[in-house]
C-alpha positions in Angstrom: -51.5 223.5 116.7 -54.4 222.3 118.9 -55.6 218.9 117.7 -59.4 219.2 117.8 -61.2 215.9 118.2 -62.8 214.7 115.0 -66.5 214.0 114.9 -67.7 210.5 116.0 -67.0 207.8 113.5 -70.7 206.7 113.7 -71.5 209.6 111.4 -72.6 208.3 107.9 -70.0 208.5 105.1 -70.5 211.3 102.6 -72.2 210.0 99.4 -73.4 212.2 96.6 -76.7 211.8 94.7 -75.1 209.5 92.1 -73.8 207.0 94.7 -70.2 208.3 94.6 -68.5 208.2 98.0 -66.5 211.3 98.8 -63.1 209.9 99.8 -60.8 212.7 98.6 -60.6 216.3 99.8 -58.3 218.8 98.1 -57.6 221.8 100.3 -56.2 225.1 98.9 -54.4 226.6 101.9 -53.6 229.9 100.0 -54.4 231.6 96.7 -50.9 233.1 96.7 -48.1 231.8 94.6 -44.5 232.7 93.9 -45.0 231.9 90.2 -47.5 233.5 87.7 -48.0 230.6 85.2 -49.5 231.8 81.9 -52.3 229.2 81.9 -53.2 229.8 85.6 -52.9 233.4 86.6 -52.8 236.9 85.3 -49.4 238.5 85.8 -50.9 241.3 87.9 -53.0 239.2 90.3 -55.0 240.7 93.3 -54.9 238.2 96.1 -57.4 237.7 99.0 -56.8 239.7 102.1 -55.4 237.5 104.9 -58.3 238.2 107.1 -60.6 236.3 104.7 -58.5 233.1 105.0 -59.3 230.2 107.2 -56.7 229.8 110.0 -54.6 226.7 109.9 -56.6 225.5 112.9 -59.8 226.0 111.0 -58.5 224.1 108.0 -57.5 221.3 110.3 -61.0 221.2 111.8 -62.8 221.0 108.5 -60.3 218.4 107.2 -60.8 216.3 110.3 -64.6 216.5 109.9 -64.2 215.0 106.4 -61.9 212.3 107.7 -64.5 211.4 110.2 -67.0 211.0 107.3 -64.9 208.7 105.2 -62.4 210.9 103.5 -59.2 208.8 103.1 -57.0 211.2 101.1 -56.1 214.8 101.8 -54.1 216.9 99.3 -52.9 220.3 100.2 -52.6 222.7 97.3 -52.6 226.5 96.5 -51.7 228.7 94.9 -48.4 227.4 96.1 -49.1 225.7 99.5 -45.5 226.0 100.8 -45.7 229.8 100.7 -48.4 229.8 103.5 -46.8 230.9 106.7 -46.4 228.0 109.3 -48.0 225.5 106.9 -45.8 222.8 108.3 -47.8 223.1 111.6 -50.8 222.0 109.5 -49.0 219.0 108.1 -47.8 218.0 111.5 -51.3 218.2 113.0 -53.0 216.4 110.1 -50.4 213.6 110.3 -52.2 212.3 113.5 -54.9 210.9 111.2 -52.2 208.8 109.4 -51.0 207.6 112.7 -54.5 206.6 113.8 -55.2 204.8 110.5 -58.2 207.0 109.7 -56.3 208.6 106.8 -54.6 206.6 104.0 -52.6 209.5 102.4 -51.6 213.1 103.2 -50.0 214.7 100.2 -49.5 218.0 98.3 -49.2 219.5 94.9 -46.3 222.1 94.6 -44.4 224.0 92.1 -41.2 222.8 93.8 -39.7 226.2 94.4 -39.5 225.6 98.2 -39.1 221.8 98.3 -35.4 221.9 99.1 -36.3 223.7 102.4 -39.3 221.5 103.4 -38.8 218.1 101.8 -37.4 216.3 104.8 -39.9 217.8 107.2 -42.8 216.8 104.9 -41.4 213.2 104.9 -41.2 213.2 108.7 -44.9 214.1 108.8 -45.9 211.1 106.7 -46.0 212.6 103.2 -44.9 209.7 101.0 -45.9 211.0 97.5 -46.1 214.5 96.0 -46.9 216.1 92.7 -44.6 218.7 91.2 -45.9 221.0 88.5 -43.2 221.3 85.8 -44.0 222.0 82.1 -40.5 222.3 80.6 -36.9 221.5 81.2 -35.7 224.5 79.2 -34.7 227.3 81.6 -35.7 230.2 79.3 -39.0 228.6 78.4 -39.6 227.8 82.1 -39.1 231.5 82.9 -41.6 232.5 80.2 -44.3 230.0 81.3 -44.0 230.8 85.0 -43.0 234.5 84.5 -41.0 234.5 87.7 -39.8 230.9 88.3 -36.3 229.5 88.6 -35.9 226.1 87.0 -32.8 225.4 89.0 -34.6 225.8 92.3 -37.4 223.4 91.2 -34.9 220.7 90.1 -33.1 221.1 93.4 -36.4 220.7 95.2 -37.2 217.5 93.3 -33.8 216.1 94.2 -34.4 216.9 97.9 -37.8 215.2 97.8 -36.4 212.1 96.3 -33.5 212.0 98.8 -36.1 212.3 101.6 -37.8 209.1 100.3 -40.9 210.7 98.8 -42.2 209.4 95.5 -42.4 212.3 93.0 -44.8 212.6 90.1 -44.4 215.3 87.5 -47.5 217.2 86.3 -47.2 219.0 83.0 -49.8 221.1 81.3 -49.7 220.5 77.5 -49.5 223.9 75.8 -49.8 224.2 72.0 -46.8 225.8 70.4 -45.0 226.1 73.8 -44.0 222.7 75.2 -45.6 220.2 72.8 -42.2 219.5 71.2 -40.8 218.6 74.7 -43.3 216.1 75.9 -41.3 213.1 74.8 -38.1 214.4 76.4 -40.0 215.4 79.6 -41.3 211.8 79.7 -38.0 210.1 79.2 -36.3 212.4 81.8 -39.0 211.7 84.4 -38.9 208.0 83.8 -35.2 208.0 83.9 -35.3 209.3 87.5 -38.0 206.9 88.5 -40.8 209.5 88.4 -44.1 209.1 86.6 -45.5 211.9 84.4 -49.1 213.2 84.2 -50.1 215.4 81.3 -53.0 217.8 81.7 -55.2 219.7 79.2 -55.6 223.4 79.7 -58.9 224.2 81.6 -61.1 227.3 81.1 -60.8 228.7 84.7 -60.4 232.5 85.2 -59.5 235.4 82.9 -55.9 235.3 81.7 -54.1 237.4 79.1 -53.5 234.8 76.3 -56.6 233.1 74.9 -57.0 229.5 76.0 -58.0 228.4 72.5 -54.5 229.4 71.6 -53.0 227.4 74.4 -55.2 224.3 74.1 -53.5 221.1 72.9 -55.8 218.0 73.0 -54.1 215.1 74.7 -55.5 212.7 72.1 -53.0 214.4 69.7 -50.2 214.1 72.3 -51.0 210.4 72.9 -51.0 209.6 69.2 -47.6 211.3 68.7 -46.2 209.2 71.6 -47.6 206.0 70.1 -45.6 206.7 66.9 -42.4 206.1 68.9 -43.4 204.1 72.0 -45.5 201.1 73.0 -48.2 202.4 75.4 -50.1 199.8 77.4 -53.2 200.6 79.4 -52.5 200.3 83.1 -55.0 200.0 86.0 -52.9 202.2 88.3 -55.0 204.9 90.1 -54.1 207.5 92.6 -57.6 208.6 93.5 -57.4 211.5 91.0 -58.8 211.8 87.5 -55.7 210.6 85.5 -55.9 207.5 83.4 -52.5 205.8 82.9 -50.5 203.9 80.3 -47.2 202.2 80.9 -44.5 202.9 78.4 -42.8 199.6 77.5 -39.5 201.2 76.5 -39.0 203.1 79.8 -41.1 201.1 82.3 -42.7 204.3 83.6 -46.3 205.5 83.6 -47.8 208.4 81.7 -51.2 209.7 83.0 -53.7 211.7 81.0 -56.1 214.2 82.6 -58.5 215.2 79.8 -61.3 217.4 81.1 -61.8 218.8 77.6 -61.6 215.9 75.3 -62.7 213.1 77.6 -64.7 214.0 80.6 -63.5 212.2 83.8 -66.5 212.9 86.0 -68.3 209.5 86.1 -66.2 208.3 89.0 -65.5 211.6 90.7 -64.9 211.1 94.4 -63.4 214.6 95.0 -64.5 217.9 96.5 -62.3 221.1 96.9 -62.1 223.4 99.9 -60.7 226.9 99.2 -58.6 228.9 101.6 -61.6 231.0 102.6 -63.7 227.9 103.6 -65.8 227.7 100.4 -66.5 224.1 99.3 -66.7 223.4 95.6 -68.4 220.2 94.8 -67.2 220.4 91.2 -64.1 222.1 89.7 -66.1 223.2 86.6 -69.2 224.5 88.3 -69.9 227.7 90.3 -72.2 226.1 92.9 -70.5 226.1 96.3 -71.1 225.9 100.0 -69.8 228.1 102.8 -68.1 226.1 105.6 -66.4 229.0 107.2 -69.7 230.4 108.7 -70.7 227.2 110.6 -67.2 226.6 112.1 -67.0 230.2 113.3 -70.5 230.2 114.6 -69.9 227.3 117.1 -67.2 225.3 118.7 -69.4 222.3 118.1 -69.2 220.6 114.7 -72.9 219.7 114.3 -73.6 222.7 112.1 -70.4 222.0 110.1 -71.6 218.4 109.4 -75.1 219.6 108.4 -73.5 222.1 105.9 -71.3 219.2 104.5 -74.3 217.0 104.1 -76.3 219.7 102.3 -73.3 220.5 100.0 -72.7 216.9 99.0 -76.4 216.5 98.2 -75.9 219.1 95.5 -72.7 217.6 93.9 -73.4 217.5 90.1 -72.9 214.6 87.8 -70.1 216.5 85.9 -68.7 219.7 84.6 -69.4 221.6 81.3 -65.9 222.7 80.2 -65.8 224.0 76.6 -62.9 225.8 74.9 -63.7 227.2 71.4 -63.6 230.5 69.6 -67.4 231.1 70.2 -66.9 231.2 73.9 -64.4 233.9 74.8 -65.3 233.7 78.5 -63.9 231.0 80.8 -66.3 228.3 82.0 -66.0 229.7 85.5 -64.6 233.1 86.6 -62.3 232.0 89.4 -58.7 231.1 88.7 -57.3 227.7 89.4 -55.2 229.2 92.2 -58.4 230.1 94.1 -59.9 226.6 93.9 -56.7 224.7 94.3 -54.6 223.0 91.6 
């Protein structure tokens, strides 16, 4: 992949109207996935035509422009990022910013299905920490949640990532009546292997077959249940994302809580999200967005791209307006999580 020069470092850092520096860019490299998780996608999904996607070189160009403006963390997501053809070329190219010191962290969120194939290569390109989405350790339940997934492949991928020296964090969506009875065992399993666990509330993104009110499990309830058996101590650990952590005295591991529904995490939001089509969302829970594909395709010079970035960040809202209740049958936003990036 051609390594385009990043914009001059004299450009001002990106700061939103509320004084929050934008230091974290999440990039969806594809909307496609080899799973169909019940809280994320419809079973019969229609994906974007490949011609609409940014090329890997264009993704690199946008990411590098953000690095030049103060972004210190890049996370590649999907859909499932590892299903994107030649995506390792993108990791290799972006790793130059780790080598230069301009970037602190290059990482990804994955369902783990292809990790056994790519774990060592990811580690070779400077990926030191990854998130693996895993909601259950029951093979039958795993198949029902993901519709198509194979738990054995995911566990093998996690093992490969650990052997490659990467730190793995497990992400689990708390689902009422589905995995709420497993959260304790998922925590002790994760901690027993030296992995932290982050729990996530269901978010109202995109139309899906089951109603989200029927899936929604408040993490305040989950936390209270854990406190009945474990000593949870507030911990200052942060990864740059929205999770707030506690340390479990009995296991020594961390449990993070991402609570967009019951406790808005927007006050310190330093994140924006780039879709695989070049659309920049300044907030996960708002529809307002900016087109970055047009300026990068209009000129080989990045001046127009930086102007578009400045204009977009000037519109970053204070927070989202997520609501799940029976009076609101429609999702907060129409796009699926797989479009914006998990």
